[in-house]
C-alpha positions as CSV (number, residue, x, y, z in Angstrom):
1,M,-10.8,0.0,24.7
2,E,-12.4,-1.2,21.5
3,K,-9.9,-2.3,18.9
4,K,-9.4,0.0,16.1
5,R,-10.3,-1.2,12.5
6,I,-7.5,-0.7,10.0
7,I,-8.2,-1.0,6.4
8,G,-5.6,-1.4,3.6
9,I,-6.0,0.6,0.4
10,Y,-4.1,-1.2,-2.4
11,L,-3.7,1.2,-5.4
12,A,-3.5,-1.0,-8.4
13,A,-5.4,1.1,-11.1
14,G,-2.6,3.0,-12.7
15,N,-2.3,2.9,-16.6
16,S,1.3,1.6,-16.6
17,R,2.0,4.4,-19.0
18,R,5.8,4.6,-18.4
19,F,6.1,0.9,-18.4
20,G,4.3,0.6,-21.8
21,K,2.1,-2.3,-20.9
22,R,0.2,-3.5,-17.8
23,K,2.7,-3.9,-15.0
24,T,0.4,-5.8,-12.6
25,E,0.9,-9.1,-14.7
26,Q,4.7,-9.0,-15.1
27,L,6.3,-11.9,-13.5
28,I,8.7,-11.6,-10.7
29,W,9.6,-14.8,-8.5
30,R,7.4,-16.5,-11.1
31,R,4.4,-14.6,-9.8
32,P,2.6,-11.7,-11.2
33,L,3.9,-8.4,-9.8
34,A,0.7,-7.1,-8.1
35,S,-0.1,-10.4,-6.5
36,I,3.3,-10.2,-4.4
37,A,2.5,-7.1,-2.3
38,L,-1.2,-8.0,-1.9
39,S,-0.4,-11.5,-0.7
40,T,2.1,-9.8,1.7
41,I,-0.6,-7.4,3.0
42,L,-3.2,-10.2,3.4
43,K,-0.8,-12.2,5.7
44,S,-0.3,-9.2,8.0
45,E,-2.3,-8.0,10.9
46,I,-4.3,-5.7,8.8
47,D,-8.2,-6.2,9.2
48,F,-9.3,-5.9,5.6
49,T,-7.9,-4.6,2.3
50,I,-9.6,-2.7,-0.6
51,A,-7.9,-3.4,-3.9
52,I,-8.5,-0.3,-6.4
53,C,-8.4,-1.8,-9.8
54,S,-9.0,-0.4,-13.4
55,A,-12.1,-1.2,-15.1
56,A,-10.1,-3.1,-17.8
57,D,-8.2,-5.3,-15.4
58,K,-9.3,-8.9,-15.7
59,L,-7.5,-9.6,-12.4
60,N,-5.3,-12.2,-14.1
61,W,-2.7,-11.5,-11.6
62,I,-4.7,-12.8,-8.7
63,T,-3.1,-15.9,-7.6
64,P,-4.9,-19.2,-6.4
65,E,-3.5,-18.5,-3.0
66,I,-5.2,-15.0,-2.8
67,H,-8.5,-16.5,-4.2
68,E,-8.5,-19.7,-2.0
69,T,-6.8,-18.6,1.3
70,Y,-7.6,-14.9,1.6
71,L,-11.1,-14.7,0.1
72,E,-12.7,-13.1,3.1
73,K,-9.9,-10.5,3.7
74,W,-10.2,-8.3,0.8
75,R,-12.2,-7.1,-2.2
76,K,-11.8,-5.0,-5.2
77,V,-13.2,-1.7,-6.1
78,V,-13.4,-0.7,-9.7
79,C,-11.7,2.8,-10.6
80,T,-12.7,4.6,-13.8
81,S,-9.7,7.0,-13.7
82,F,-5.9,6.7,-13.8
83,E,-5.5,9.5,-11.5
84,L,-3.7,8.7,-8.3
85,S,-5.9,11.0,-6.2
86,Y,-9.2,9.6,-7.6
87,S,-7.9,6.0,-6.7
88,L,-7.0,7.2,-3.3
89,Q,-10.5,8.9,-2.9
90,L,-12.4,5.8,-4.0
91,G,-10.3,3.8,-1.5
92,L,-11.2,6.2,1.3
93,H,-14.9,6.1,0.6
94,A,-14.9,2.4,0.7
95,A,-12.9,2.3,3.8
96,R,-15.3,4.7,5.4
97,N,-18.1,2.3,4.6
98,T,-16.3,-0.6,6.4
99,G,-15.9,1.5,9.6
100,A,-12.2,2.1,9.2
101,D,-10.6,3.8,12.1
102,A,-7.4,4.2,10.1
103,V,-6.1,3.2,6.6
104,I,-2.9,2.0,5.3
105,I,-2.0,3.2,1.8
106,F,0.0,0.5,-0.5
107,L,1.4,0.6,-3.9
108,A,0.9,-2.4,-6.2
109,D,4.3,-2.0,-7.8
110,Q,6.6,-2.3,-4.6
111,P,7.0,-6.1,-4.2
112,F,9.4,-6.0,-1.4
113,V,7.1,-4.5,1.3
114,S,7.3,-7.0,4.1
115,S,4.6,-8.1,6.4
116,K,6.9,-7.4,9.2
117,L,7.0,-3.8,8.4
118,I,3.3,-3.5,8.0
119,D,2.8,-5.2,11.5
120,K,5.4,-2.7,13.0
121,I,3.4,0.2,11.6
122,I,0.2,-1.3,13.0
123,A,1.8,-2.0,16.4
124,V,3.0,1.7,16.6
125,Y,-0.5,2.9,15.7
126,R,-2.2,0.6,18.2
127,E,0.3,1.7,21.0
128,S,-0.4,5.4,20.3
129,V,-3.9,4.8,20.7
130,L,-3.5,2.9,24.1
131,Q,-1.5,5.8,25.2
132,E,-4.2,8.3,23.8
133,K,-1.8,10.2,21.7
134,Q,-3.1,12.0,18.8
135,V,-1.2,10.7,15.9
136,E,-2.6,11.5,12.5
137,F,-0.2,9.5,10.3
138,I,2.5,6.7,10.7
139,T,4.8,6.2,7.9
140,A,7.6,3.9,6.8
141,S,10.8,5.9,6.2
142,Y,14.2,5.4,4.6
143,Q,17.1,7.7,5.2
144,G,14.8,10.2,7.1
145,K,12.3,10.3,4.1
146,P,8.6,9.1,4.2
147,R,7.9,6.1,2.0
148,P,4.8,4.1,1.5
149,P,3.0,2.1,3.2
150,V,1.6,5.1,5.1
151,L,-1.1,4.7,7.8
152,F,-3.6,7.6,8.2
153,S,-5.9,7.8,11.1
154,N,-9.5,8.8,10.2
155,E,-8.8,12.5,11.3
156,M,-7.0,12.8,8.0
157,F,-9.5,11.2,5.8
158,S,-11.1,14.5,5.0
159,P,-7.8,16.3,3.9
160,L,-6.8,13.3,1.9
161,E,-10.2,13.4,0.1
162,K,-9.4,16.9,-1.2
163,I,-6.3,16.3,-3.1
164,H,-6.4,16.4,-6.8
165,G,-4.8,15.1,-10.0
166,D,-1.8,13.0,-9.5
167,I,-0.9,14.5,-6.3
168,G,-0.4,11.8,-3.6
169,A,-0.3,11.6,0.2
170,R,3.3,13.0,0.4
171,E,2.2,16.8,0.4
172,I,-0.3,15.9,3.3
173,I,2.7,14.3,5.2
174,Q,4.8,17.2,4.7
175,A,2.3,19.7,5.9
176,N,1.5,17.7,9.0
177,K,4.9,16.0,9.8
178,D,4.9,17.3,13.4
179,K,1.5,15.3,14.0
180,G,2.9,11.8,12.7
181,L,5.5,9.1,13.7
182,F,8.1,7.6,11.3
183,V,9.0,4.0,11.4
184,P,12.6,3.5,10.0
185,C,13.6,0.8,7.6
186,N,17.1,0.7,6.5
187,N,16.7,-1.8,3.6
188,A,16.4,0.1,0.4
189,L,15.0,-2.8,-1.4
190,T,11.7,-2.6,0.8
191,F,10.8,0.5,-1.2
192,F,12.0,-0.4,-4.7
193,D,9.1,0.3,-7.0
194,I,8.8,-0.7,-10.7
195,D,8.0,2.3,-13.0
196,T,9.8,1.2,-16.3
197,P,11.1,-1.9,-18.0
198,D,14.6,-0.8,-16.9
199,D,13.3,-1.0,-13.4
200,L,12.2,-4.5,-14.0
201,K,15.4,-5.4,-15.5
202,T,17.3,-3.9,-12.2
203,L,14.9,-5.9,-10.0
204,H,15.8,-9.1,-11.6
205,H,19.4,-8.3,-11.3
206,L,19.0,-7.5,-7.6
207,L,17.1,-10.7,-6.9
208,L,20.2,-12.7,-8.2
209,H,22.1,-11.2,-5.3
210,H,19.4,-11.5,-2.8
211,K,18.1,-15.0,-3.0
212,D,17.6,-15.1,0.7
213,F,15.7,-11.9,1.0
214,N,13.3,-12.3,3.9
215,R,9.8,-11.0,3.0
């Protein structure tokens, strides 16, 4: 059976309205926030990644490692809207053009997402294909609730392309939860996202107590 092509869609085009300044460049582990998750994704089993960035983004957060080591594994797509749905649709269009059989949606403000979790989602998807199961999505979950990253098979591309405004993929998952699979993750830090300066302060506090956190 031909190997299915899995494309990452990395959503990094938000306007950081609640944060007050560009989140992508805020330092964590002495690295820009948005570079952390992207680097993790590029080290995973994912085939290729499309980073959705705003037109004003100068990509100062892209590290030398990403430039030098993973140049062939990703590319940016410029987004002219801050709406989450528009970023997602732009990513889906680009993924279609690369021959995607499935996509995985990632958020740029979740620095604790691990390559282990990403590879687990990919493994579950590939196993479902081998068993010829019709699985429309595979999502990480914490305490029974879906959390990004989420994999969507190409059967779900059309419904995703029809969402509007700041509505994300969560509604699609809820409407089709009997057609998907959940990959449990018991570490709450995995899904910690940064929306406000207080969130960043909380994160730095957490890091002091999780120096050996295995990403």
